[in-house]
ROSE-4610 file (N, C-alpha, C; in Angstrom, 1 decimal, always signed):
// ROSE-4610
residu = [M/M/M/P/P/P/T/T/T/F/F/F/P/P/P/W/W/W/T/T/T/R/R/R/L/L/L/L/L/L/H/H/H/D/D/D/R/R/R/T/T/T/P/P/P/I/I/I/Y/Y/Y/L/L/L/S/S/S/T/T/T/E/E/E/E/E/E/P/P/P/H/H/H/W/W/W/F/F/F/V/V/V/P/P/P/T/T/T/S/S/S/A/A/A/A/A/A/D/D/D/A/A/A/L/L/L/L/L/L/A/A/A/P/P/P/L/L/L/A/A/A/A/A/A/G/G/G/F/F/F/S/S/S/P/P/P/N/N/N/G/G/G/D/D/D/S/S/S/R/R/R/L/L/L/P/P/P/G/G/G/L/L/L/L/L/L/A/A/A/R/R/R/L/L/L/P/P/P/K/K/K/V/V/V/R/R/R/P/P/P/L/L/L/D/D/D/Y/Y/Y/A/A/A/G/G/G/R/R/R/S/S/S/A/A/A/H/H/H/L/L/L/D/D/D/L/L/L]
num = [1/1/1/2/2/2/3/3/3/4/4/4/5/5/5/6/6/6/7/7/7/8/8/8/9/9/9/10/10/10/11/11/11/12/12/12/13/13/13/14/14/14/15/15/15/16/16/16/17/17/17/18/18/18/19/19/19/20/20/20/21/21/21/22/22/22/23/23/23/24/24/24/25/25/25/26/26/26/27/27/27/28/28/28/29/29/29/30/30/30/31/31/31/32/32/32/33/33/33/34/34/34/35/35/35/36/36/36/37/37/37/38/38/38/39/39/39/40/40/40/41/41/41/42/42/42/43/43/43/44/44/44/45/45/45/46/46/46/47/47/47/48/48/48/49/49/49/50/50/50/51/51/51/52/52/52/53/53/53/54/54/54/55/55/55/56/56/56/57/57/57/58/58/58/59/59/59/60/60/60/61/61/61/62/62/62/63/63/63/64/64/64/65/65/65/66/66/66/67/67/67/68/68/68/69/69/69/70/70/70/71/71/71/72/72/72/73/73/73/74/74/74/75/75/75]
x = [+0.4/-0.3/+0.8/+0.6/+1.5/+0.9/+2.5/+2.6/+1.1/+0.3/-0.6/-0.5/-1.5/-0.4/-1.4/-1.7/-2.4/-1.5/-1.4/-1.1/-1.9/-1.9/-3.4/-2.9/-3.9/-3.9/-4.4/-4.4/-5.5/-5.3/-6.8/-7.0/-8.4/-7.5/-8.5/-9.4/-8.9/-9.3/-10.8/-9.9/-10.6/-9.2/-9.9/-8.7/-8.7/-8.4/-7.6/-6.6/-6.6/-6.3/-5.7/-4.6/-3.6/-3.4/-3.5/-2.4/-1.4/-0.5/+1.1/+1.8/+0.5/+0.6/+0.3/-0.7/-2.0/-2.4/-3.0/-3.9/-5.2/-5.7/-6.5/-6.4/-8.0/-7.7/-8.9/-9.4/-10.8/-10.9/-12.4/-12.5/-13.3/-12.9/-13.8/-14.3/-15.2/-16.4/-15.4/-15.8/-14.9/-14.6/-16.0/-15.7/-14.3/-14.5/-13.6/-12.3/-12.2/-10.8/-10.2/-11.1/-10.7/-10.2/-10.9/-10.0/-8.4/-8.8/-7.5/-6.4/-6.4/-5.4/-4.3/-4.4/-3.5/-2.8/-3.2/-2.6/-1.7/-2.5/-1.4/-0.4/-0.4/+0.7/+1.9/+0.8/+1.9/+2.5/+1.1/+0.5/-0.2/-0.3/-0.5/-2.1/-2.6/-4.5/-5.0/-6.1/-6.4/-6.8/-7.8/-8.0/-10.1/-10.3/-11.7/-12.5/-13.3/-13.7/-14.7/-14.7/-14.9/-14.2/-12.7/-11.4/-11.5/-11.7/-11.3/-12.5/-14.0/-15.0/-14.2/-13.9/-13.6/-12.3/-11.1/-10.1/-10.4/-11.8/-12.3/-12.9/-13.7/-14.1/-13.4/-12.3/-11.0/-10.4/-10.6/-10.1/-8.5/-8.1/-7.2/-5.8/-5.0/-3.3/-2.9/-2.4/-1.6/+0.4/+1.1/+2.4/+3.3/+3.7/+3.9/+5.1/+5.0/+6.3/+7.2/+8.3/+8.8/+10.5/+10.8/+12.0/+12.9/+12.7/+13.5/+13.3/+13.8/+14.1/+14.4/+15.5/+16.2/+15.1/+14.3/+13.5/+12.4/+12.6/+11.7/+12.7/+13.9/+14.6/+15.7/+16.4/+16.9/+18.0/+19.0/+20.3/+21.4]
y = [-1.4/-0.1/+1.3/+2.1/+3.8/+4.6/+4.8/+5.6/+6.8/+7.1/+7.1/+9.3/+9.7/+11.3/+12.5/+11.7/+12.9/+12.7/+13.4/+14.2/+14.0/+13.4/+13.5/+13.7/+15.4/+16.4/+16.3/+16.5/+17.1/+18.4/+18.8/+19.9/+19.5/+20.0/+19.8/+18.3/+17.6/+15.8/+15.7/+16.9/+16.6/+16.8/+15.1/+14.7/+15.3/+16.6/+17.3/+15.9/+16.2/+15.1/+16.6/+17.2/+17.7/+16.8/+17.6/+16.6/+17.3/+16.4/+16.4/+16.9/+16.9/+17.4/+18.9/+18.9/+19.6/+20.4/+21.3/+22.2/+21.4/+20.2/+19.9/+19.3/+19.7/+19.1/+18.3/+17.7/+17.5/+16.6/+16.6/+16.7/+15.2/+14.2/+12.5/+12.6/+11.4/+11.7/+10.2/+9.9/+9.5/+8.1/+7.4/+6.1/+5.7/+7.3/+6.6/+7.5/+7.8/+8.7/+6.8/+6.0/+4.9/+4.2/+4.5/+3.8/+3.9/+5.6/+6.3/+6.4/+6.6/+7.1/+6.1/+4.1/+3.9/+3.9/+4.2/+4.5/+6.0/+6.7/+8.2/+7.9/+6.3/+6.0/+5.3/+4.6/+4.5/+2.9/+2.2/+1.0/+0.5/-1.2/-1.1/-1.8/-1.3/-1.0/-3.0/-2.9/-3.8/-4.7/-4.8/-5.3/-5.3/-4.3/-3.6/-3.5/-3.9/-4.1/-2.4/-1.7/-0.3/+0.7/+0.1/+1.3/+1.7/+0.7/+1.3/+2.5/+2.1/+3.0/+4.6/+4.1/+5.2/+6.1/+5.2/+6.1/+6.5/+6.0/+7.0/+7.7/+8.1/+9.6/+10.6/+9.6/+11.2/+12.1/+13.6/+13.8/+13.3/+13.2/+12.1/+13.6/+13.3/+14.0/+13.5/+14.9/+14.6/+14.3/+14.4/+14.2/+15.8/+16.5/+17.9/+17.4/+17.9/+18.3/+19.7/+19.3/+20.3/+20.3/+20.8/+21.2/+21.6/+22.5/+23.5/+25.1/+25.2/+27.5/+27.1/+26.9/+27.0/+26.5/+26.3/+26.1/+27.5/+28.5/+29.4/+30.5/+30.7/+31.8/+32.0/+33.4/+33.7/+33.8/+34.0/+33.6/+34.3]
z = [-0.1/+0.4/-0.1/-0.8/-0.9/+0.6/+0.8/+1.8/+2.1/+3.3/+3.5/+3.7/+3.0/+2.3/+3.9/+4.6/+5.7/+7.3/+7.2/+8.8/+9.6/+11.0/+11.7/+13.3/+13.3/+14.4/+15.4/+15.9/+17.6/+18.7/+18.1/+18.5/+19.4/+21.1/+22.1/+21.5/+21.1/+21.5/+20.1/+19.0/+17.9/+16.8/+15.9/+15.0/+13.5/+13.5/+12.3/+11.5/+10.4/+9.1/+8.3/+8.2/+6.7/+5.6/+4.9/+3.7/+3.5/+3.5/+3.1/+2.0/+0.7/-0.4/-0.8/-0.3/-1.1/-0.3/+0.1/+1.2/+1.3/+1.7/+2.1/+3.8/+3.9/+5.7/+5.2/+6.6/+6.9/+8.1/+9.0/+11.1/+10.5/+10.7/+10.7/+11.5/+11.8/+12.7/+13.5/+14.8/+15.5/+15.3/+14.0/+13.4/+12.3/+11.2/+10.3/+10.7/+12.1/+12.8/+13.4/+13.9/+14.3/+13.2/+11.9/+10.6/+10.2/+10.4/+9.6/+10.3/+12.1/+13.2/+12.8/+12.5/+12.6/+11.5/+9.9/+9.2/+8.8/+9.5/+10.3/+10.4/+11.7/+12.6/+11.4/+10.8/+9.5/+10.0/+10.3/+10.4/+9.1/+8.9/+8.2/+8.2/+7.0/+7.2/+7.8/+8.5/+9.5/+9.1/+7.5/+6.5/+7.0/+7.6/+7.9/+6.8/+6.3/+5.2/+4.1/+6.0/+5.6/+4.5/+5.3/+4.9/+3.4/+2.6/+1.0/+0.9/+1.3/+0.5/+1.4/+2.9/+3.6/+2.3/+1.8/+1.4/+0.2/-0.8/-2.0/-2.0/-0.6/-0.3/-0.3/+0.6/+0.8/-0.7/-0.6/-2.0/-2.2/-3.8/-4.1/-4.3/-3.5/-3.5/-3.8/-4.8/-5.7/-5.0/-5.8/-5.0/-6.2/-5.5/-5.9/-6.9/-8.0/-9.3/-8.6/-8.3/-7.7/-8.3/-9.3/-9.9/-9.5/-8.7/-7.8/-8.3/-7.9/-7.9/-9.1/-9.6/-10.8/-12.4/-12.3/-13.3/-13.6/-12.3/-12.2/-12.3/-12.1/-12.3/-13.2/-13.9/-14.9/-14.3/-14.5/-14.2/-15.4]
């Protein structure tokens, strides 16, 4: 399975997931957080049949294509 592209943060005991690549974020339900928290911590999926459907509903995160500053500088 590819790397989970979301970072889990807590604010006043509320989980917030931030995209590692794009400006996306979401606050899951407690049931969704129970499925996602292990992935965010780096563990393998637990085989729960609800997980693929939940992951399909998340925004698609595309890795950034960053060629460095040289592509934008005229020297």
